[in-house]
N, C-alpha and C positions, 0 to 999 in steps of 0.2 A: 717235270712234276709226277706225284705217282698218284694213278686213280685206286681206288678200293670201295667197291661193290657188297651190299649185302643186300640176300634178299630176305625177309621175314612175312610169316604168315598167319594174320590177327583170327579170332574166332570164329569171322564169318566166313573165311576161305578165301579170302580175297587175299590175291599176294602183292602186296604192295615192295615198293620198289624202292631203297632208300640206296643215293648213291654221297656216297662224301669223297671230299679231293681234298687229297693233306699236299698244303705246298712245299717242297724241297725245303729243308730248316723249321716250319711250323712242330716239328715233336723236334723232343730233345734228342732221343734218340735213333736211329732205324731199326726196324724191326728185326729182333733175332734171326738167321740165319737155319734154313730149318736143319736139324742134326743129319750127318749121313742112314741111323738109323730110322731116323723119323719118313716114313713113304709116304707122309700126310701132305696133300697137293693141295693147293687152296680150289676150293668147291667138289673136291672127292668128297664119297662119301664119310672120309673121317675125319675132314675138315668141311663140314658144308655150308659153313656162313661166307665165307669169304672169296668171294671169286675173280680172278685176274679179269680186267678187261677182255681181252680176247674170246675167253668162255662166258661170258654175260651175253645173252641174247634176251632183248628184253620182251615182256609177250602186252602189245599195244595194252586190253583191256586191263593188265595190272597197275600202267600207270594213268590211265585216263580212266573218266566217268562216261557213265553211258549217256545217250542223247536224253535218256528219259530221267537217269537218274539224276544228269544237269539239270532237265525241265523242274524236275519236283525239288530241286534246290531251291533254284530260284521262284519257284513259286512258294515253298517254304520261307524265304529270305520276303518276299512281297507279304505273306501274310501277318508277320511281324512288322511290318511297315503298317499297315493298314490296322493292324488294333491298334498299336502306340500314336496314330495320328489326333492330333487335337480337334476339337470342335471346331469346324470354321476351314479345316486345314485343304484344301484341293487336291482329291485324292481321285479324282475320272480314271487316270491314266493308268492307277495300282489298280485300279478294280476290271477295266475293261483289258486288261494285260494279263490278271489273274483268270479271267474268261476264258481270252486264247490260252495262257500256256494248260488249263484244267481241261479245258476240252478238245483243242487240235494238238497239242501236245502229250499231252496225258490219257485222253479219253475219258477222263471221268465228267461226263457230259451234264448232271444235276453239281455236283461243285461249281462247275462252269456257269451253269445259269444261275445258279442263285451272284454272284458275282456279277453278271449282268442287267437282272433284277434289280440289284440293289445300283449299281449305275444310272440303270432307269429312271427310278425313285427318287434319287439324290440331286441326278443332273439331265432333271427333263428337258432343258432348254442348251445343249453342250451344244456345240456343234457338231457334226457326226454323228448326232443319237440315232439317226437310222441304220446304221453302221451296224450300232450295238442290237436295234432290234432284230438285224438281220443274223446275226447270230446268236440270240435267243432261240427266233426261231430252228435252224440250225439243231439248238441243246435238244430240243424240243423233239424235234425227228428223229434225231441221234436214241432218244430216251422213247420215241412211238408214243409220245405221250397228248393225244390229240383232245383231250378235256384244257391243259395249258397253252397249246396249240390257238384252238378257236379262242381263249380267252383274248389270248395275246391277238389275234389279228383284230378281234372287235376293239380292243384297247388304238391299235394302229389304224382304226378309219376312225376312231373319236378323236385323236394326235394329233393329223396328219392332216393336211388340205387335200381336197379331191383330186386337183390331179397332181399329187407328188407319187412317186417313183413307191415311197411306201403305201401311201393308201390301196394305190393299183395292187402290187404285190397281196395284202394282208385282202383283199376282194378279191384276186384269186385262188389266195389259200383257200378263204371261205366257200368258194367256187362261187359266187355270187357273179 
């Protein structure tokens, strides 16, 4: 097996690795040998594109997305799923997942709050909805939005039974 590696730079400056592996016999003819007068070795200044396997040292950031880029890609994909959902389709998991991605992974607390609010509005009786309220509290705390936080606590006291953890959390949050 013959390995050939090439490094290309995109417009954004990210170095991308393109690895092409050629099997023996897959080419109609082997590459021509370098002439004795040609001092261009693979990966040299005169031949920057082609690197031999022993010269290639991969840069992990060049071939992998960062955690934040990966989270953003997932969020973008989930946004498309939510936008294309048919009426009546259960998208509770996507809404709460988006809240988590935008809030906890990307630090976009306002956007996270909008997904949690929508999940609460569209799925008020869903199992585990108390956790969504707790995440929404975190969003408003991160945004330092006391007005929305107080309204949320009051809503929780209306929705949850007085002996529930959610009710007690809201009561504590209001300082009652």
